[in-house]
N, C-alpha and C positions, 0 to 999 in steps of 0.2 A: 674053570672051563678046560675041557680036555684038549689035547693037541689037535685032534680031528676037528673039533668045533672051532677052535681058533683058526685053523687053516681055512675052514669054510667061511668064517667071518672075514678073514683077510682077503679071500678071493673076491669079495664084493667091493673091495676098494676101487676107486676110480683109477684110470690109467696114470694120472698125474701123481696121486697119493702113493702108488706103488713105487714110484721112482725116488721118493723121499727116503733118506737114511734116518733110521731111528736114532735119536740123540744119544750120545754116550752118557754113562753114569755121571751124575752131578758131582762136581768137585766140592771138597769141603769149603764151607763159608770162610771168607777171609776174616781174621780177627782184627781188633782195633789197633793192634801194634804194627800192622803192615803199612807200607807206604804204597797206596793204591793209585797208580798213575796209568791205568790201562783202558779206561772207559770214557775219557773226556768228560768226566763229571765235574761239577763246580763244588769245591770242598767247603764252602762257607755256609753257615746257618742262615735261615731266612731272617730278615729284619723283624723285630718284635711285633710291629704292627701287622705284618703279613702273617706271622705265626698265630697271632691272636685270631685272625679270621678262620684259620684252619681248625682251631679248637672250638670256636663257636659253631662252625659247620658240622663238626662231629656230633653235636647235640641234636642235629636233624638227621641222624643216620637211618632212622626208620622211614624217612620219606624218599620218594623218587626225586632225582634231580629234575630241573626244569627241562621240559621237552624242547628239542631243537636249540637248546642253549641260547635262547633269545637274548637275555640280558647280557651274557658274556660277549656275544657277537656284536651287540650294540655298543658295549663299552670299548671293544677292540676297534670297531669302526670309527668311533669318535677319536680314539687315541691316535689312529694311523691315517686319519683324513679320508676315510672311505664311507660308503653307505653300508648298512647292515646286510643288505642282500649281496654284497661283494665279499662277505666273510663267512667262513665255515670254521667251527671250533671242533677240535678233535682230541681223542685220547692219545696225545702225543702226535707229532707230525707224521710218524710212521703209519698211524691209522689212515691218515689222509693220503699218503703216498699209495697205500694199498687200494684205497677207493679209486684213485686215478687209473691204476692198472685195470681194475675191475670194470670201470666205466668205458675205457677206450680200446681194450684189447680183446680180440677173438683168437682162437687157435690159428697159428700160422702168421699172425701179424708180427710186425717188428717194432722194437723200441730201441732207442740209441742212448748211450750214456758215455760221458767223458770218462776215460780210464787212465790211471786208476781212479776209482770212485767208490761210493758207498756200496758195499758188497750186497746189502739186503736187496738191492734192485735185481740182482741175478736170480734170487729165489722167487721174487714176485713175478718175473718174466716166466720162469719155469712153471710156476703154479698156473699160469694162464696159457701155457703151451705156446708162448710167443718166442720169436727169434730175438736174441739179445745181442745187439751190436755194440761193441766196445770201441770207441773212437779215441785214438791216442792224442794227447795234448801236443800243441805246437812247440816251437823252440821257446825255452824259458817259461814253459807252462802257459803259453798264450793260447787263445781260442782259435781253433782251425776252422774259421767260418766257411771258407770255400768247400772244405771236405764235408762239413755238416749239411751244406746246401746242395752239393752236386755229387758227392761220393756215395758210398754204400748206405749212408744214413738218410738219403733223400726219400726213401720209401717208408721210413719209420713213422708210426702214428704220432709219436711225440719224442722229444729229446729231454733227458734229465741232465741238468747242469747244476751242480752244487757250488756255491760261491759264498765264502771261502770253501775250498774243496777238502773233502776228507778221503784219503788220509794225508794228503800232501800239505794242507794248510795254505796253499797258494790262492791268490785273489786275482780275478779278472776285472779290469776296469768296466764300470757299468756302461760306458759308451760303446765298448766292444760287444757287450751282450745286446745292447739296443740295436746295433747294426744287424746282428743275427735275427733278432725278433722282427725287425722291420722288413727284412728280405724274405722271411719265411712265411708260409701259409699254414704251417703246422703248429701244434701246441708246444710251447717251451715251458717246461716245469723248472722253475728256479728255486732251488732248495737253499734257503738262507739260515740254516740251523746255527751257524757260527757268526752271523753277520754283526753282532754287537761288539765283536772284537776287531772289526775291520774298519777301513777308512770311509766306506760308502756303502750304500744299499740300493736295491732295485725297486723299492716300493713305488717310485714315481712312474714306473713302466706300466703298472696295473691300470691306471686311468688312460694311458696313451695307446695301449694295444690290447685287443681282445683275445689274443692268442698267448697271453702270459698267465701262468698260474704259479703264484709265489707261495712258498711254504715257510713258516716260522715255528720255532719251538721255544718254550721257556726252560727246557731241560738244562741247557748249557750256560746261558748267561744269567738266568734267574734261579738257578739251584733247585729245580723241581723235577729232576730226572725220575724220582720215585713217585711223582704225582701225575705225570702224563698230561701235559697241557700243550696243545699245539693249535696252529691256525693256518688256514689257507685263504689267500686273497686273489680275486680274479673277477672276470666279467660275471654279472648276475646270472646269465644263462648257464655258464659253466658251473658256478658255485651251486645254483639251484639243483642241477642234475646230480651233483655229488651229495647234496643234503638229502635228496630223496632216497639215496642208496645207503645212507648211514644207519648203523645199528640203533635201535630204540634205547634212549637213555645211555648214550655212549660214554658220557663222563660221569664221574661220581661227585657227590656233593662237596667233598673236601677239595678236590682239584678245581671244581668250578669256583668255589669261594676264594681259593688262593689266586686263581687266575684273575678274578675281579680285583682283588687287593693289589696284586702286582701291577696291573694296569694303572691303578690309582697312585701307586707309590714307586713308579719306576726310578725316580731320582734317588731313592734310597739304595739302589744297587750300583751307582756310579763309582764309588770307591772300590767296590768288589771288582768291577771291570778294569779299572785302572791298575789295581794290584796284579791281576792276571797278565795284563800287557807288560808291566814292568818285570814280573818274574819270567815271562816268556823270553824277553830280550836278555835278561841276565843269564838265564839257563843256556840260551843259544850261544852267547859269547863264551861261557865256561866250557860247554861241550866242544866248541870249535878249538879252544885252546888244548883240549885233551885229544885232538886228532879226529873228531867226528866232522862230517860235512853236513851242515844243517840247512834244510831248505827254508827260505824266507816264509814265515808263517803270519797269517792274519786271523788265526783261530785261537782256541785255548789249548793248543797242543803243538808239539814239534815233531816233524819227521826227520830223522837223522840217519845218515849213512854211517855205518860203523867202520872203525879203522880196519885196514887190511889184516888178515890173519885169522879172523873168525867171522861167521855170518850172523845175521840178525837173530836166528833161533838160538845160537850159542849165547849171545848176549842176554836175550830174554831169560834163558834158563839160569845163567850165572847170577843175574840180578834177583831172580825169584828165589834162589837158594839163600839169598841174604834178606829175604822178606820185602823186596822191592818189586812191584809188578808193573811192567810196561807191555805194550802190544807189539805183536809181530805178525806179519802177513806173508804166508808162504807162496802167494801167487807170483807169476813171472814178473821180474823187474823190481820186486820189493824184497827179495831174499836177503839183501844186505842192509836192510833198514830196520830200525825200531821206531815206534811212535810213543812219545812221552806226553801224557796229559800234564797241564800246569796246575799245581796245587798250591798249598800255602808256602810261605817262605821256609818254614821248618821242613816240610816235605821235600822241597826242591834241594835244600841243603843236604838232607839225608840221601837223596838220589845221587847228587854230585859226589858226595863223600864215598858212597858205595862204588860208583864208577871208578873213582881214583884207587880205591882198595883193590878192585878187580885187576886194574892195570898193574899194581904193585905185586900182587900175588901170582900173576901170569907171566911176569918177566923174570 
């Protein structure tokens, strides 16, 4: 295509699409020798019984998956004490989050999110030409209920609340969330991507309140980030509206089968979860001893303020030069932090050893 033709084609882009930045060139793929602690992935293999279901499903690769994910929705409903019409299954919970934005927002509408929070929400709001209101956490990362009910967020179509929160890992007691839900007439989207590493969950709110829409994913606690399996739980009217907007055959046969098997064999992941919690606490103590200030986490990662002298970007780069990858967020308020996913014992040993080496070489 000539430049003139390309410019002509680009001129037809929508107003929103024209605002999007073209992605930078892809970085080289990380090799197996690196210590990858930047994406909050679960590092453990699937239990053999679950992996077997994936292999069996691959034999059906020439068939379309089940329409509307009926069997998977019924299995999730049974496992979580709901009815099938209260459940939607998605290609990861990110697909379902996108559906919520599409269903509720028109240009000029507002959506509110606790900040710092999951940054993908900013992009979703921009794509729908909506105002994105970032509401700061209260003292000690408490929920600012009054501000959400009567402050700038009072006109938002819905509020997004991740619990545990990403990137902080902090956890809001469910009683505090229930008070917000009970006093609000707006939709509260409760994103529980990391809840299997936390002391409680908000599932009981789904049957108590019609303005709660709860999201879950199997990516973090059930080691299926590459398979994209997510769920939404809510009132049948809300869930039904989202299901009508969903892409045809939105899940593939392997993800569908693995989701069914995980629901049947959730107990097989308990040791995995316990390991991550233990390593999270061990790493937190070790980092604190090295001069980092670590936020209390109930997720599969830690957000740590780096010691004085260098910012988070410097630490990320210093670790990356030694083949250890952690996350850094350049947004205001997070410049002096790094986020570390919790991996295997060996990965965390390598990370902590590398941090010690950096201290030694920089002094």
